[in-house]
C-alpha positions as semicolon CSV with decimal commas, in nm:
position;residue;x (nm);y (nm);z (nm)
1;M;-1,338;1,789;1,034
2;S;-1,699;1,683;0,943
3;F;-1,751;1,325;0,957
4;A;-1,812;1,359;0,552
5;I;-1,453;1,468;0,435
6;F;-1,342;1,269;0,674
7;V;-1,493;0,986;0,493
8;L;-1,388;1,148;0,171
9;N;-1,019;1,144;0,303
10;Y;-1,004;0,830;0,456
11;F;-1,146;0,680;0,139
12;H;-0,889;0,862;-0,129
13;M;-0,619;0,667;-0,209
14;P;-0,308;0,740;-0,342
15;E;-0,192;0,504;-0,626
16;L;0,228;0,515;-0,638
17;F;0,236;0,262;-0,896
18;R;0,126;0,000;-1,119
19;F;0,250;-0,313;-1,180
20;F;0,181;-0,673;-1,344
21;G;-0,167;-0,605;-1,303
22;M;-0,117;-0,506;-0,927
23;K;-0,218;-0,169;-0,796
24;F;-0,016;0,006;-0,531
25;F;-0,163;0,240;-0,259
26;F;-0,143;0,367;0,027
27;F;-0,518;0,551;0,201
28;S;-0,485;0,915;0,282
29;L;-0,520;0,889;0,665
30;E;-0,274;0,585;0,725
31;H;-0,108;0,492;1,068
32;L;0,215;0,372;1,087
33;P;0,449;0,193;1,108
34;M;0,452;0,309;0,739
35;H;0,259;0,030;0,499
36;I;0,139;0,049;0,102
37;H;-0,169;-0,204;0,038
38;V;-0,153;-0,361;-0,282
39;R;-0,406;-0,520;-0,472
40;N;-0,517;-0,723;-0,762
41;A;-0,806;-0,913;-0,975
42;D;-0,779;-1,191;-0,664
43;G;-0,752;-0,985;-0,337
44;T;-0,545;-0,760;-0,101
45;A;-0,272;-0,765;0,094
46;K;-0,103;-0,540;0,340
47;F;0,310;-0,503;0,305
48;E;0,453;-0,300;0,617
49;L;0,820;-0,111;0,478
50;E;1,057;-0,129;0,739
51;P;1,200;-0,392;0,694
52;V;0,928;-0,524;0,465
53;K;0,722;-0,805;0,544
54;L;0,351;-0,920;0,476
55;V;0,133;-0,796;0,712
56;E;-0,192;-0,950;0,633
57;S;-0,356;-1,080;0,273
58;K;-0,685;-1,172;0,126
59;G;-0,691;-1,334;-0,135
60;M;-0,410;-1,306;-0,347
61;K;-0,212;-1,610;-0,474
62;I;0,140;-1,715;-0,332
63;K;0,296;-1,613;-0,600
64;D;0,157;-1,239;-0,672
65;L;0,214;-1,213;-0,282
66;S;0,555;-1,297;-0,352
67;L;0,653;-1,115;-0,661
68;A;0,512;-0,759;-0,424
69;E;0,714;-0,770;-0,182
70;A;1,012;-0,830;-0,422
71;I;0,865;-0,476;-0,603
72;I;0,848;-0,309;-0,260
73;E;1,167;-0,409;-0,150
74;E;1,320;-0,290;-0,514
75;R;1,134;0,046;-0,473
76;Q;1,128;0,056;-0,110
77;V;1,334;0,410;-0,054
78;E;1,029;0,515;-0,341
79;I;0,770;0,434;-0,133
80;I;0,885;0,602;0,177
81;A;0,937;0,912;0,016
82;K;0,623;0,920;-0,124
83;W;0,478;0,846;0,262
84;H;0,646;1,114;0,377
85;E;0,526;1,317;0,147
86;I;0,128;1,226;0,164
87;H;0,205;1,158;0,561
88;G;0,443;1,411;0,639
């Protein structure tokens, strides 16, 4: 794989959904454990999916992190299915 194709694939971010101003997405070339990224106007976060838990955050407010975690827990089955569809 050429470097240019690697960069294009890595920075492609399949978006799963947007909710309350938050974008929930994967990067194309993700790694285990299964996780999802969240971005809003204030910052970013990463949550593992099994079990759902915050791994890292930068700039997001506590209330937004709590809301993102609740949304991920509610849609966990859908998110995991999409992970397998995209990443195998």
